[in-house]
N, C-alpha and C positions, 0 to 999 in steps of 0.2 A: 707498626705490626697490627694486622687486623685481629679483632677479638676472637677467641676460640669459640667455636660453635658448640652448642649443647650436644652431648652424645645421647642419642635417642634410639631405643629399640621398640619395635612394634611386634607384639607377641601373638601369634596364632598357632603356637605349637600344641595347644591342648584341644584343638578342634578336629574332630575325626568324622563327623557326619552331619547330615541334616542342614538346617538353615544356617548354622554357624559357619560351615565350610563355604556356603554360597555368599554370605556376607563378607567373609575374609577375602575370597577370590575377587569379588567386586571391588572391595576397597583397594587391594593391591593393583588390580588392573587399571582402575581409574587414577590412582596416584601416579602410576607409571605413565599413563597418557598425559596427565597434567605436566609432569616433568619433561616428557619428550617434546611436548608442544611449546614449552617455555611459557606456560601460563603465568599470569600476574598474580600477586597476592599470596604466594606459597611461603610457608615457613622457611627461614634461611637454612635450618638444619636438615630439611627433607632430603636433599641429594646425598647426604652422608649417613642417613638413618640405616639401622640394621633391621632386617625383616626376618623374623623367626617363624617358621611354618612347620606344620606336620606334613607327613608324606601325602595325606589325603588332600590338604589344601594345595600342595605343590602339583598334584595330578589334575586339579581343577583349574589351574592357571593356564591361560594362553601364553604364547611366547611374549616375554617382556623385553623392553628396550633398555631401560635405565635402571630399574630395580632388579636386584639379583638376590632373591630370598635364599636363606639358609635352612635346609631341612634339619630339624633337631627333634629328638625324642621328648616326650612330655616330662620324663624324669629330670630333664634340665631344670624344670621349674621347681622340683622338690629337693634337688641336691645342691642348689646354689646357696651354700651357707656363707661363702665369702661374697663380698659385693662385686658384681661384674662391672666392667668399665663403662657404665651408663649413668647419665644424669637423670634420665627419665625412662621408665618402661611403661608402655601402654598395652594393656591386655585387651584384645578385641572383645572377648567374652569371658568374664570371670564367673564365679569367684576364684580367688587365687589362694590356695592353702599352702603358704610358705612365708618365710621371713621376707621383709622388704628387700628388693634388689637394687633400689636406687633412691635418691633423695626425693624424687617426684614419681608418684604412682598414679596412673590413670587406668580406670577400669570400666570397660563395657560390662553391663550387668543385666542378666536375663534369668536369674535363678528364682523362678516364680515359686518353686516348691518350698523355698525358704522364706518367702514373703507372704504367700496366701496360706490360710489354714489347710490342714489335710482334707482331701476330698472325701466326703462321707461315703462309706461303702467301698472305697477304692484304695485309700491310703490309711495306714495305721500310725499313730503317733508313738513310734518305738523310740527307745533310748538312742539308737543310732541316728534316727531321723532328727531328734531333738539336738544331738551333738552336732550334726552336720549343719543344721539351721543356725546354731550359735556361731559356729566357725564362719559360715558364709556371711552372716550379718556383721560379725566382727571385721571380716576382711573388707567389706564394702564401706563400713564406717571409717576404716583407716585410710582409705584412698583419698588422694588430694583432689581428684576430679572423677566424676562418674558419668557415664553415658548410658541412657536407657532409651527404649524405643517408643514408649507411650507415656502420656501424662499420668495415666492410672498407676503405672509402676513407680514413677517419681513420687507420687503422693504417698504410696505405701512404704517406700524405703525412707522417706523423710519422717514418716510416723514412728519408725523405730530408731531414729537418731542420726541419720545422715543429714548434714547441713544442706538446706535447700539451694544455697548459692553455689554449691559444688556440683549440682546435678544438671546436666544438659539433656534435653529430649531431642533425639535425632532419629526420626522415623526411618524404617526400612523403605525400600522402593520396590516397585513392580519390576518383574523381569522384563528385559527388552522384548522378549517374544510376545508379551501381552500388548505391546503397542504396535505390533505388525499384523498384517492380514494373515489369517490362518491358511493352511494348505487345504484347498477345496476337497482333495481326495480324502484327507484325514477326516474332515468334517463329515463327508458323506459316509465314511465307515462308521462313525459314531452314530449318525442319524439312523443308520440301518439297524442299530441295536435298540432303538426306541420301540415302545409298545404303542401301537396306533390308538389315539384318543386319550392317552395318559399324559398328564403334566410330568415333565422330566426335570428333576433337580440334578445338580452335581455337587459332590462333596469330595474334594481333593484331600485325601487323608491317608494316614497309616493307622494300624490297629493299636495305637497307644491308648492306655486307659483314659487319659484326660480328654481325648478326642471324642469320647462319648458315642461311638459308633453304634453300639447295641441299642441305643435310644431311637435310631432312625426307623427301623422296620416297624416297631409299634406305632410310631407317629403316622407312617404311611398307611398302616392298617386302619387307624382311626380316621384318617382323611377319607379312606374308601367308605367307611361307615357314614361319614358326613356327606358323601356323594361325589367326592373328587378322587378319581383314579390317578395314582401317581407312582412314579418309579424314581430311583435315585442312582446315578452313576457313582461308583466308588473306585478307588485306585489302590487296591491291595495287592500284595504278592500272593502267590498261590498258597503259601503256608498260612498267611494271615486270613485269607478267605476261608480256608478249611477250619481254622481255629475259631472263626466267627460262629460257625455252626448253622444248621439249617434254619433255626428260628430267626437268627439274626440276618440271614440272607434274604428273607422274605421281601419281595418287591425291590430288591437291590440288583444292580447290573454291574458286575466287576469288570473293569477294563484293564486291570493290571497297572504296574508302575509306568509312569509316563515321563517323557522329557518335557521341558517347558513349552516348546512349540506344539506338542501333542495336547498339553493342558489347555493351551489357547484354543485349539480345535474342539476339544471336549466342551468347553464353556460355550463356544459358538453353537454347538449342537444341542445345548440344553436350554430349557425355558427359564431357569432360575438357579440360584446357588443356595445351598443349605449349609449352615455352619453352627452345629450344636455344641461346640467345644466348651469344656468346663473350666479350662485354665490355659492361659497363654502369656508369654512375655510380649510377643507380637506375632501375628500370623499374616501372611501375604494373601490368604484366601479372600478376606473381605474386600481389600482394595483391588484385587484382581477381578472380583465380581463387578465392582464399580467401573473399572477400566474398560471392560468389555460390554458394559451397559446391560447387565443382567440383574433382575431384582434379587435382593439379598435378604434372606430370612436367617436371623442369627440369634445366638444366646444373648439374653439380657444381662450382660456382664460388663464391668467397667473397661476391660481390655478391648471390647468391641466398641462400646459407646463413645469412648474418648478418641477413637480413631475415625469412625465413619459417621458418628452423630445421627442426624435425621435422615440419612440416606438408606437406612435399613428398616425392615420390619423386625421386631424383637419378640422373643418368647422365652418362657421359663424352660431351661434345658433339663429339668428334672421332673416335669409334669407333662405326660404324654397328651392327655386330653386338652390341657390348656394350650400346648404348643400347636396341636392340630387345629384347634379353633382359631388361633391367631393366624396361622398360615392360610387357612380357608378364607378368613375374612380379608386378608391381604390380596389373595389371588382374585377374589370377587370384586375388589375395588380398583377397577382399571385406571381411573383418574389418579388415585393416590399412588398406584404403582408407577405410573408415568412420571408423577411429580418426584418420587423418591429416586428414580433412575436419573432424572434431570439433576437432582441435587448431587448425586454421586458423580455425574459427569462434570459438574462445576468443581467439586472437591478435587477430582483427579487432575483437572487442568492446572490447579495450583499446587499439586503434590510435588515435593522435592524429588529431583532425579538423582542418579548415582553420583554425579559430580558434586552436587550440593551436599549429599550425605558425607562424602569423603572430605570435602573442605571443612565441614562442621566438625568431624572427628579430629582432623589435624589441628583445627583452631582450638579445640578443647585441650589438646596436649600443649600447644603453644601458650595458652592462657595459664595453665598450671605451672609451666616453667617460669613465666613472667612473675606470677605471684610468689614463687619461691626464690626469685632473683637468680635463677640458673642461667 
Protein backbone atom coordinates (compact mmCIF):
# COMPACT_ATOMS: atom_id res chain seq x y z
CA UNK A 1 0.00 0.00 0.00
CA UNK A 2 1.53 3.35 -1.04
CA UNK A 3 2.20 5.87 1.75
CA UNK A 4 -0.41 8.50 2.37
CA UNK A 5 0.41 11.86 0.83
CA UNK A 6 0.55 14.93 3.04
CA UNK A 7 -2.66 16.94 3.00
CA UNK A 8 -1.66 20.47 1.96
CA UNK A 9 -3.70 23.65 1.62
CA UNK A 10 -2.42 26.79 -0.09
CA UNK A 11 -4.29 29.80 1.26
CA UNK A 12 -4.91 32.99 -0.71
CA UNK A 13 -8.29 33.71 0.89
CA UNK A 14 -7.08 36.90 2.60
CA UNK A 15 -5.85 38.63 -0.59
CA UNK A 16 -8.28 41.18 -1.95
CA UNK A 17 -6.23 43.64 -4.02
CA UNK A 18 -2.89 44.96 -5.20
CA UNK A 19 0.23 42.91 -5.68
CA UNK A 20 -0.97 40.08 -3.46
CA UNK A 21 -3.72 39.15 -5.90
CA UNK A 22 -1.22 39.31 -8.79
CA UNK A 23 1.24 37.03 -6.97
CA UNK A 24 -1.47 34.51 -6.02
CA UNK A 25 -2.86 34.45 -9.55
CA UNK A 26 0.59 33.87 -11.03
CA UNK A 27 1.36 31.13 -8.50
CA UNK A 28 -1.84 29.20 -9.18
CA UNK A 29 -1.59 29.65 -12.94
CA UNK A 30 2.02 28.48 -13.05
CA UNK A 31 1.40 25.53 -10.73
CA UNK A 32 -1.51 24.49 -12.94
CA UNK A 33 0.71 24.72 -16.01
CA UNK A 34 3.41 22.59 -14.37
CA UNK A 35 0.88 19.93 -13.42
CA UNK A 36 -0.80 19.95 -16.82
CA UNK A 37 2.51 19.58 -18.64
CA UNK A 38 3.66 16.74 -16.38
CA UNK A 39 6.79 18.65 -15.38
CA UNK A 40 9.46 16.82 -13.43
CA UNK A 41 10.50 17.53 -9.85
CA UNK A 42 7.11 18.52 -8.47
CA UNK A 43 6.07 17.61 -4.90
CA UNK A 44 4.11 14.35 -4.75
CA UNK A 45 1.29 16.08 -2.82
CA UNK A 46 0.73 18.83 -5.40
CA UNK A 47 -2.01 17.10 -7.47
CA UNK A 48 -4.14 16.64 -4.32
CA UNK A 49 -3.49 20.04 -2.72
CA UNK A 50 -6.40 22.29 -1.75
CA UNK A 51 -6.29 25.88 -3.05
CA UNK A 52 -8.26 28.40 -1.00
CA UNK A 53 -8.79 31.77 -2.68
CA UNK A 54 -10.73 35.00 -2.26
CA UNK A 55 -13.26 36.03 -4.89
CA UNK A 56 -10.77 38.67 -6.08
CA UNK A 57 -8.09 36.06 -6.71
CA UNK A 58 -10.63 33.82 -8.44
CA UNK A 59 -11.60 36.66 -10.78
CA UNK A 60 -7.95 37.25 -11.69
CA UNK A 61 -7.38 33.61 -12.70
CA UNK A 62 -7.52 32.40 -16.30
CA UNK A 63 -9.22 29.03 -16.93
CA UNK A 64 -7.22 26.31 -15.17
CA UNK A 65 -6.92 22.67 -16.24
CA UNK A 66 -5.80 20.72 -13.17
CA UNK A 67 -6.16 23.04 -10.18
CA UNK A 68 -9.71 23.79 -9.01
CA UNK A 69 -9.56 26.54 -6.39
CA UNK A 70 -12.22 26.94 -3.72
CA UNK A 71 -13.49 30.46 -3.10
CA UNK A 72 -13.76 31.01 0.63
CA UNK A 73 -14.31 34.05 2.81
CA UNK A 74 -11.50 35.46 4.91
CA UNK A 75 -13.43 34.62 8.08
CA UNK A 76 -12.55 30.96 7.42
CA UNK A 77 -9.11 31.93 8.67
CA UNK A 78 -10.46 33.46 11.87
CA UNK A 79 -13.15 30.95 12.78
CA UNK A 80 -11.18 27.74 12.29
CA UNK A 81 -10.83 26.82 15.97
CA UNK A 82 -10.80 23.11 15.27
CA UNK A 83 -7.99 21.73 13.16
CA UNK A 84 -8.95 21.35 9.48
CA UNK A 85 -7.91 18.15 7.72
CA UNK A 86 -4.47 19.39 6.59
CA UNK A 87 -0.92 18.43 7.45
CA UNK A 88 0.37 21.76 6.13
CA UNK A 89 -1.13 25.14 5.38
CA UNK A 90 0.85 27.62 3.29
CA UNK A 91 -0.38 31.21 3.38
CA UNK A 92 0.82 33.06 0.29
CA UNK A 93 0.95 36.39 2.16
CA UNK A 94 0.61 36.72 5.93
CA UNK A 95 0.60 37.56 8.74
CA UNK A 96 -2.04 35.16 9.98
CA UNK A 97 -4.01 36.21 13.06
CA UNK A 98 -5.40 32.93 14.34
CA UNK A 99 -4.55 29.62 15.96
CA UNK A 100 -2.41 27.15 14.04
CA UNK A 101 -4.42 25.17 11.51
CA UNK A 102 -1.95 22.38 10.84
CA UNK A 103 1.20 20.79 12.21
CA UNK A 104 3.20 22.60 9.52
CA UNK A 105 2.68 26.31 8.86
CA UNK A 106 4.35 28.09 5.94
CA UNK A 107 3.95 31.83 5.60
CA UNK A 108 4.74 34.28 2.85
CA UNK A 109 5.47 37.49 4.73
CA UNK A 110 5.29 41.07 3.46
CA UNK A 111 4.04 43.03 6.48
CA UNK A 112 6.58 45.83 6.28
CA UNK A 113 4.62 48.11 8.61
CA UNK A 114 5.31 45.62 11.41
CA UNK A 115 8.99 45.34 10.49
CA UNK A 116 10.11 48.89 9.78
CA UNK A 117 9.63 51.74 12.27
CA UNK A 118 6.67 54.09 11.66
CA UNK A 119 7.28 56.58 8.88
CA UNK A 120 7.99 60.02 10.33
CA UNK A 121 5.13 62.41 9.66
CA UNK A 122 2.97 59.70 8.10
CA UNK A 123 2.34 57.02 10.71
CA UNK A 124 1.78 57.33 14.45
CA UNK A 125 2.94 54.68 16.94
CA UNK A 126 -0.56 54.19 18.36
CA UNK A 127 -1.52 51.44 20.80
CA UNK A 128 -3.39 49.67 18.01
CA UNK A 129 -0.31 49.83 15.79
CA UNK A 130 1.92 48.43 18.55
CA UNK A 131 -0.54 45.59 19.25
CA UNK A 132 -0.79 44.72 15.57
CA UNK A 133 2.99 44.72 15.25
CA UNK A 134 3.31 42.37 18.23
CA UNK A 135 0.70 39.98 16.78
CA UNK A 136 2.30 40.06 13.35
CA UNK A 137 5.79 39.37 14.66
CA UNK A 138 4.50 36.59 16.92
CA UNK A 139 2.73 35.03 13.95
CA UNK A 140 5.80 34.96 11.72
CA UNK A 141 8.07 33.72 14.53
CA UNK A 142 5.70 30.78 15.02
CA UNK A 143 5.83 29.70 11.37
CA UNK A 144 7.80 26.59 10.40
CA UNK A 145 8.96 28.25 7.18
CA UNK A 146 8.80 31.82 5.92
CA UNK A 147 9.03 33.18 2.38
CA UNK A 148 10.02 36.82 1.78
CA UNK A 149 10.74 38.69 -1.43
CA UNK A 150 13.94 40.56 -0.56
CA UNK A 151 17.12 39.92 1.39
CA UNK A 152 16.45 43.18 3.24
CA UNK A 153 13.19 41.86 4.65
CA UNK A 154 14.82 38.57 5.64
CA UNK A 155 17.50 40.45 7.55
CA UNK A 156 14.92 42.51 9.40
CA UNK A 157 12.68 39.62 10.49
CA UNK A 158 15.68 37.58 11.58
CA UNK A 159 16.63 40.57 13.75
CA UNK A 160 13.41 40.22 15.76
CA UNK A 161 13.67 36.50 16.32
CA UNK A 162 12.79 34.47 13.22
CA UNK A 163 15.36 31.71 12.70
CA UNK A 164 17.43 32.46 9.60
CA UNK A 165 17.36 28.88 8.33
CA UNK A 166 13.56 29.02 8.24
CA UNK A 167 13.50 32.01 5.85
CA UNK A 168 13.68 31.67 2.06
CA UNK A 169 14.11 34.68 -0.23
CA UNK A 170 11.94 34.21 -3.33
CA UNK A 171 11.80 37.42 -5.40
CA UNK A 172 8.75 38.47 -7.34
CA UNK A 173 8.92 38.51 -11.13
CA UNK A 174 8.20 40.99 -13.85
CA UNK A 175 4.83 40.78 -15.55
CA UNK A 176 4.99 38.97 -18.93
CA UNK A 177 3.87 42.21 -20.59
CA UNK A 178 7.23 43.74 -19.65
CA UNK A 179 9.05 41.18 -21.77
CA UNK A 180 6.94 41.82 -24.88
CA UNK A 181 7.08 44.63 -27.42
CA UNK A 182 4.63 47.42 -26.52
CA UNK A 183 1.69 48.44 -28.68
CA UNK A 184 3.05 51.22 -30.96
CA UNK A 185 -0.28 53.04 -30.89
CA UNK A 186 -0.27 53.15 -27.08
CA UNK A 187 3.33 54.35 -27.04
CA UNK A 188 2.40 57.13 -29.46
CA UNK A 189 -0.53 58.17 -27.25
CA UNK A 190 1.75 58.57 -24.25
CA UNK A 191 4.46 60.32 -26.23
CA UNK A 192 1.89 62.85 -27.36
CA UNK A 193 1.47 63.86 -23.69
CA UNK A 194 5.13 64.75 -23.28
CA UNK A 195 6.24 68.35 -22.99
CA UNK A 196 8.73 69.15 -25.78
CA UNK A 197 12.26 69.56 -24.46
CA UNK A 198 11.46 68.15 -21.00
CA UNK A 199 12.97 64.99 -19.55
CA UNK A 200 10.05 62.67 -18.84
CA UNK A 201 10.02 60.28 -15.90
CA UNK A 202 7.42 57.63 -15.07
CA UNK A 203 6.24 56.65 -11.61
CA UNK A 204 3.71 53.81 -11.66
CA UNK A 205 1.97 54.28 -8.35
CA UNK A 206 -1.16 54.84 -6.32
CA UNK A 207 -1.61 57.61 -3.78
CA UNK A 208 -0.58 55.54 -0.76
CA UNK A 209 1.32 57.49 1.91
CA UNK A 210 4.41 55.29 1.71
CA UNK A 211 4.68 55.89 -2.04
CA UNK A 212 5.82 59.44 -1.22
CA UNK A 213 4.15 60.99 -4.27
CA UNK A 214 3.89 64.55 -2.86
CA UNK A 215 7.69 64.53 -2.84
CA UNK A 216 7.89 64.38 -6.65
CA UNK A 217 6.58 67.84 -7.65
CA UNK A 218 9.04 69.75 -5.42
CA UNK A 219 11.89 67.63 -6.81
CA UNK A 220 10.87 68.50 -10.37
CA UNK A 221 10.63 72.17 -9.40
CA UNK A 222 14.14 71.99 -7.97
CA UNK A 223 15.38 70.27 -11.13
CA UNK A 224 13.99 73.19 -13.12
CA UNK A 225 15.91 75.59 -10.88
CA UNK A 226 19.05 73.58 -11.65
CA UNK A 227 18.38 73.91 -15.37
CA UNK A 228 16.59 70.63 -16.19
CA UNK A 229 12.96 70.87 -17.24
CA UNK A 230 11.24 67.63 -16.30
CA UNK A 231 7.82 66.06 -16.11
CA UNK A 232 6.64 62.80 -14.55
CA UNK A 233 3.89 60.46 -15.69
CA UNK A 234 1.81 59.11 -12.79
CA UNK A 235 -0.97 56.51 -12.73
CA UNK A 236 -3.62 57.78 -10.32
CA UNK A 237 -7.38 57.41 -10.31
CA UNK A 238 -9.41 60.59 -10.77
CA UNK A 239 -10.15 60.69 -7.05
CA UNK A 240 -6.48 60.28 -6.15
CA UNK A 241 -5.45 62.98 -8.60
CA UNK A 242 -7.95 65.39 -7.07
CA UNK A 243 -6.79 64.48 -3.55
CA UNK A 244 -3.18 65.18 -4.49
CA UNK A 245 -4.06 68.85 -4.89
CA UNK A 246 -2.82 71.54 -7.21
CA UNK A 247 0.57 71.93 -5.55
CA UNK A 248 1.25 68.20 -5.76
CA UNK A 249 0.17 68.10 -9.40
CA UNK A 250 2.86 70.56 -10.53
CA UNK A 251 4.85 69.13 -13.45
CA UNK A 252 3.01 65.79 -13.20
CA UNK A 253 1.02 64.20 -16.03
CA UNK A 254 -1.67 61.79 -14.83
CA UNK A 255 -2.49 59.00 -17.27
CA UNK A 256 -4.89 57.13 -14.97
CA UNK A 257 -4.88 53.48 -13.92
CA UNK A 258 -3.20 51.24 -16.47
CA UNK A 259 -3.15 47.58 -17.44
CA UNK A 260 0.27 45.85 -17.53
CA UNK A 261 0.56 46.20 -21.35
CA UNK A 262 -0.21 49.91 -20.99
CA UNK A 263 2.46 50.22 -18.28
CA UNK A 264 4.92 48.68 -20.75
CA UNK A 265 3.96 51.30 -23.34
CA UNK A 266 4.22 54.11 -20.76
CA UNK A 267 7.77 53.11 -19.82
CA UNK A 268 8.70 52.97 -23.49
CA UNK A 269 7.43 56.53 -23.89
CA UNK A 270 9.46 57.76 -20.89
CA UNK A 271 13.11 58.69 -20.55
CA UNK A 272 13.60 57.24 -17.06
CA UNK A 273 11.78 55.80 -14.05
CA UNK A 274 11.44 57.60 -10.72
CA UNK A 275 10.89 55.59 -7.54
CA UNK A 276 10.85 57.70 -4.34
CA UNK A 277 8.99 55.14 -2.19
CA UNK A 278 9.62 55.15 1.55
CA UNK A 279 8.57 51.59 2.40
CA UNK A 280 8.14 48.34 0.47
CA UNK A 281 8.21 44.60 0.96
CA UNK A 282 8.90 44.35 -2.76
CA UNK A 283 7.95 46.59 -5.66
CA UNK A 284 7.96 45.53 -9.29
CA UNK A 285 8.67 49.10 -10.45
CA UNK A 286 12.49 48.93 -10.11
CA UNK A 287 12.84 45.63 -11.96
CA UNK A 288 10.34 46.75 -14.60
CA UNK A 289 12.55 49.79 -15.23
CA UNK A 290 15.56 47.53 -15.69
CA UNK A 291 13.61 45.11 -17.88
CA UNK A 292 12.67 47.85 -20.37
CA UNK A 293 16.17 49.38 -20.11
CA UNK A 294 15.21 52.72 -18.63
CA UNK A 295 17.49 54.55 -16.17
CA UNK A 296 16.21 54.11 -12.62
CA UNK A 297 16.38 56.86 -9.99
CA UNK A 298 15.30 55.38 -6.69
CA UNK A 299 15.11 55.81 -2.92
CA UNK A 300 18.30 54.98 -1.09
CA UNK A 301 16.59 52.27 0.95
CA UNK A 302 17.50 48.65 1.62
CA UNK A 303 14.36 47.32 -0.09
CA UNK A 304 15.69 48.79 -3.37
CA UNK A 305 19.44 48.32 -2.97
CA UNK A 306 19.20 44.60 -2.14
CA UNK A 307 17.10 44.06 -5.28
CA UNK A 308 18.78 46.13 -8.03
CA UNK A 309 22.16 46.96 -6.51
CA UNK A 310 24.41 49.05 -8.77
CA UNK A 311 21.84 49.28 -11.56
CA UNK A 312 20.15 52.39 -10.09
CA UNK A 313 20.96 55.98 -9.16
CA UNK A 314 20.00 56.57 -5.51
CA UNK A 315 18.77 59.60 -3.58
CA UNK A 316 17.42 60.50 -0.15
CA UNK A 317 13.60 60.40 -0.52
CA UNK A 318 13.14 62.92 2.27
CA UNK A 319 15.49 65.66 0.98
CA UNK A 320 14.19 67.54 -2.09
CA UNK A 321 17.39 69.41 -2.87
CA UNK A 322 19.65 66.41 -2.42
CA UNK A 323 17.36 64.24 -4.55
CA UNK A 324 17.23 66.80 -7.36
CA UNK A 325 21.01 67.19 -7.27
CA UNK A 326 21.52 63.43 -7.46
CA UNK A 327 19.09 63.11 -10.38
CA UNK A 328 20.65 66.08 -12.17
CA UNK A 329 24.11 64.55 -11.82
CA UNK A 330 22.88 61.18 -13.06
CA UNK A 331 21.17 62.62 -16.13
CA UNK A 332 24.30 64.58 -17.02
CA UNK A 333 26.63 61.55 -16.85
CA UNK A 334 25.64 59.71 -20.00
CA UNK A 335 28.44 57.14 -19.71
CA UNK A 336 27.40 56.20 -16.17
CA UNK A 337 23.75 56.07 -17.24
CA UNK A 338 24.59 53.63 -20.01
CA UNK A 339 26.70 51.54 -17.63
CA UNK A 340 23.88 51.26 -15.09
CA UNK A 341 21.35 50.38 -17.77
CA UNK A 342 23.74 47.66 -18.95
CA UNK A 343 24.08 46.45 -15.35
CA UNK A 344 20.28 46.26 -15.12
CA UNK A 345 20.09 44.37 -18.40
CA UNK A 346 22.50 41.74 -17.09
CA UNK A 347 20.62 41.52 -13.79
CA UNK A 348 17.31 40.88 -15.54
CA UNK A 349 18.78 38.22 -17.80
CA UNK A 350 19.44 36.19 -14.65
CA UNK A 351 16.20 37.15 -12.88
CA UNK A 352 13.94 34.21 -11.90
CA UNK A 353 10.78 33.77 -13.93
CA UNK A 354 7.29 32.86 -12.69
CA UNK A 355 8.02 29.13 -12.99
CA UNK A 356 11.14 29.43 -10.84
CA UNK A 357 9.22 31.43 -8.25
CA UNK A 358 6.42 28.87 -8.05
CA UNK A 359 8.85 25.95 -7.79
CA UNK A 360 10.71 27.74 -4.98
CA UNK A 361 7.47 28.36 -3.05
CA UNK A 362 6.38 24.73 -3.44
CA UNK A 363 9.85 23.52 -2.43
CA UNK A 364 9.62 25.59 0.75
CA UNK A 365 6.38 23.80 1.69
CA UNK A 366 7.92 20.44 0.86
CA UNK A 367 11.02 21.21 2.91
CA UNK A 368 8.93 22.20 5.94
CA UNK A 369 6.96 18.95 5.67
CA UNK A 370 10.18 16.95 5.47
CA UNK A 371 11.63 18.62 8.56
CA UNK A 372 8.47 17.83 10.51
CA UNK A 373 8.40 14.26 9.18
CA UNK A 374 4.90 14.76 7.73
